[in-house]
C-alpha positions as CSV (number, residue, x, y, z in Angstrom):
1,M,23.6,92.9,143.2
2,Q,21.5,92.0,140.2
3,K,17.8,92.6,140.1
4,L,15.8,89.7,139.0
5,P,12.4,90.0,137.2
6,C,9.5,89.3,139.5
7,R,6.6,87.2,138.1
8,L,4.6,87.2,141.4
9,L,1.1,88.6,140.7
10,S,-0.2,88.6,144.3
11,C,1.2,88.0,147.7
12,Q,-0.4,87.2,151.0
13,L,1.4,87.4,154.3
14,L,0.6,84.5,156.6
15,F,1.3,84.9,160.3
16,L,2.0,81.5,161.9
17,C,1.1,80.7,165.5
18,I,2.5,77.8,167.4
19,A,1.0,76.7,170.7
20,K,3.5,76.7,173.6
21,V,1.4,75.2,176.4
22,D,1.6,72.4,178.9
23,N,-1.2,70.5,177.3
24,Y,-3.6,72.4,175.0
25,V,-5.4,75.7,174.6
26,N,-9.1,76.0,173.8
27,V,-10.2,77.4,170.5
28,R,-13.5,79.2,171.0
29,K,-16.3,80.3,168.7
30,G,-15.7,83.9,169.4
31,P,-13.5,86.3,171.4
32,D,-14.9,85.6,174.9
33,E,-14.2,83.1,177.6
34,N,-17.9,82.2,177.7
35,E,-18.0,81.3,174.0
36,E,-18.4,77.6,172.9
37,V,-15.1,75.6,172.7
38,V,-14.9,74.3,169.1
39,G,-11.5,72.8,169.2
40,K,-8.1,72.5,170.9
41,L,-4.7,73.5,169.9
42,Y,-2.2,71.1,171.5
43,D,1.4,72.0,172.4
44,K,3.6,72.6,169.4
45,S,0.5,72.6,167.1
46,A,0.5,75.3,164.4
47,G,-2.1,77.6,162.9
48,H,-2.4,80.8,160.9
49,V,-3.4,84.1,162.5
50,L,-6.1,85.7,160.4
51,E,-6.8,88.7,162.6
52,E,-6.4,90.1,166.1
53,T,-8.9,92.0,168.2
54,D,-8.3,93.2,171.8
55,G,-5.8,90.4,172.5
56,W,-8.0,87.7,170.9
57,Y,-6.8,86.0,167.8
58,K,-8.9,84.5,165.0
59,I,-7.0,81.5,163.7
60,S,-7.2,78.8,161.1
61,S,-5.8,75.4,161.9
62,G,-6.8,72.1,160.2
63,S,-10.5,72.2,159.8
64,I,-11.0,75.0,162.4
65,E,-11.4,78.6,161.5
66,E,-12.6,80.5,164.6
67,G,-11.8,83.4,166.8
């Protein structure tokens, strides 16, 4: 196997999430069921997982970046 020169200066891992729901899942302002609903992620819609805290995920999808 030949080694190839790498010219990549920086790398960021992106964790993709894809909704697998009957209709949609609410996207909330923060990690609590009482937080304001700021969007919906419909079945088979995708987003990027930015972080996870106690089973809640902060995501970015379209114009939404919430937890």
